[in-house]
C-alpha positions in Angstrom: -9.9 31.1 13.3 -6.6 32.3 14.8 -8.7 35.3 16.4 -11.3 32.6 17.6 -8.0 30.6 19.2 -6.1 33.3 20.1 -7.8 33.5 24.4 -7.2 29.7 23.9 -3.7 29.9 23.1 -2.8 32.6 25.3 -4.2 30.6 28.3 -2.9 27.5 28.0 0.7 28.8 27.0 0.8 30.8 30.4 -0.3 27.8 32.1 2.3 25.8 30.7 4.9 28.8 30.9 4.2 28.9 34.5 4.7 25.1 35.0 7.4 24.6 33.4 9.6 28.4 35.0 8.7 26.4 38.5 10.1 23.3 37.2 13.7 24.8 35.9 16.7 26.0 38.3 16.5 30.1 38.6 18.8 30.8 35.6 19.1 34.6 33.5 15.6 35.9 32.0 17.0 35.0 29.1 17.8 31.1 29.3 14.3 31.5 31.0 12.5 32.5 27.9 14.3 29.9 25.5 13.6 27.0 27.3 10.1 28.2 27.5 9.8 28.1 23.7 11.3 25.1 22.9 9.5 23.4 25.2 6.5 24.5 25.6 4.2 23.4 22.4 5.2 19.6 23.1 4.0 19.6 27.0 1.3 21.9 26.6 -0.4 20.2 23.0 -2.4 17.6 25.7 -3.1 20.3 28.1 -4.8 22.6 24.9 -6.0 19.7 23.4 -8.3 19.3 26.9 -9.1 22.6 27.3 -10.5 22.5 23.4 -12.3 19.2 24.9 -13.5 21.5 27.4 -15.0 24.1 25.7 -16.5 23.0 22.6 -17.0 19.1 23.5 -15.8 16.2 21.8 -15.5 16.3 18.0 -18.4 15.1 15.7 -17.8 11.2 14.6 -18.8 10.9 11.0 -20.5 7.6 10.0 -18.6 5.5 7.5 -20.8 3.7 4.5 -21.0 0.0 5.6 -21.6 -1.0 1.5 -18.2 -1.8 -0.6 -19.9 -3.1 -3.0 -18.5 -1.3 -6.5 -22.1 -1.3 -7.3 -23.9 0.8 -4.6 -25.0 4.2 -5.2 -25.9 3.2 -8.6 -28.8 1.0 -10.3 -27.5 -0.6 -13.5 -24.1 -0.8 -15.4 -23.4 -2.3 -18.7 -20.7 -5.2 -18.3 -18.5 -7.7 -20.0 -18.4 -11.6 -19.1 -14.5 -12.4 -18.4 -15.4 -16.2 -17.4 -19.0 -18.3 -16.1 -18.5 -19.8 -13.4 -19.9 -22.4 -11.0 -20.2 -21.5 -8.0 -21.7 -23.3 -4.5 -23.5 -21.9 -2.0 -22.9 -21.9 1.9 -23.6 -25.2 4.2 -27.7 -25.6 4.2 -27.9 -25.5 0.7 -26.6 -27.5 -1.9 -26.6 -27.3 -5.4 -25.0 -25.5 -8.7 -25.2 -21.6 -9.0 -24.4 -20.2 -12.5 -22.4 -16.9 -12.0 -20.6 -15.0 -14.3 -17.3 -12.7 -13.6 -18.2 -9.3 -15.3 -15.8 -6.6 -16.0 -17.8 -3.3 -15.5 -17.5 0.2 -17.3 -15.6 1.5 -14.2 -13.3 -1.2 -14.5 -14.3 -3.2 -11.4 -14.6 -7.0 -11.6 -17.7 -8.2 -9.9 -19.3 -11.5 -9.5 -23.0 -11.8 -10.9 -25.0 -14.4 -10.2 -27.6 -15.3 -13.6 -30.6 -16.1 -11.9 -33.1 -18.4 -13.7 -33.3 -21.7 -14.7 -30.3 -22.1 -18.4 -28.6 -18.9 -19.8 -26.7 -18.8 -23.4 -23.6 -16.6 -21.8 -20.1 -16.6 -22.8 -16.7 -15.2 -22.9 -17.5 -11.3 -24.3 -21.0 -11.3 -23.5 -22.8 -7.7 -22.9 -24.4 -7.8 -19.7 -26.2 -5.3 -17.8 -25.5 -6.4 -14.4 -27.6 -4.1 -10.9 -26.7 -4.9 -7.4 -28.2 -7.0 -4.6 -26.6 -9.8 -3.3 -26.8 -13.5 -3.1 -27.0 -14.5 0.7 -25.9 -18.4 0.2 -23.1 -17.4 -2.3 -20.1 -16.0 -1.2 -18.5 -12.8 -2.9 -21.6 -12.9 -5.1 -22.8 -9.0 -4.8 -24.3 -8.7 -8.3 -26.8 -9.9 -10.8 -27.4 -10.1 -13.9 -30.2 -8.8 -15.7 -31.8 -11.5 -18.2 -33.6 -10.2 -21.4 -30.6 -6.8 -21.9 -27.8 -6.7 -24.4 -26.7 -10.5 -24.9 -28.1 -12.2 -21.8 -31.5 -14.6 -23.3 -34.5 -13.8 -21.2 -35.8 -16.4 -18.7 -37.4 -19.2 -20.0 -35.9 -22.8 -19.2 -39.0 -23.8 -16.7 -42.4 -25.8 -18.1 
């Protein structure tokens, strides 16, 4: 790596030292060398970065993940219900949506929606949680799978 940038460093350093020597008053050669060593690196850093930009182009930008959900990247998680809560949806919708605060096997806590009518979940129930957010509920980014572990299958409609 140093051999690759050796030429770059040499070019940048000689340009900087020539500028510095023109700025400094003429004194002994030893004092000029000391002054160029002590001030050349901060002075030349921007020039060197511009030179690398010119040679190699701008640095490659890495895309950041937009999904901040703790379930992202996995299909299902096992979790334990800490508390069942009732959430109210955002503005155009109305009604009471049944949700549960679940501690996942990873240790993260998630608010998960309980789909369909009626449920038998209570504190310490084991549930299977899959990803997918509820658009009309704030901070609900998971769904509970009905009919797995302690959650009864859906059958409330007639």
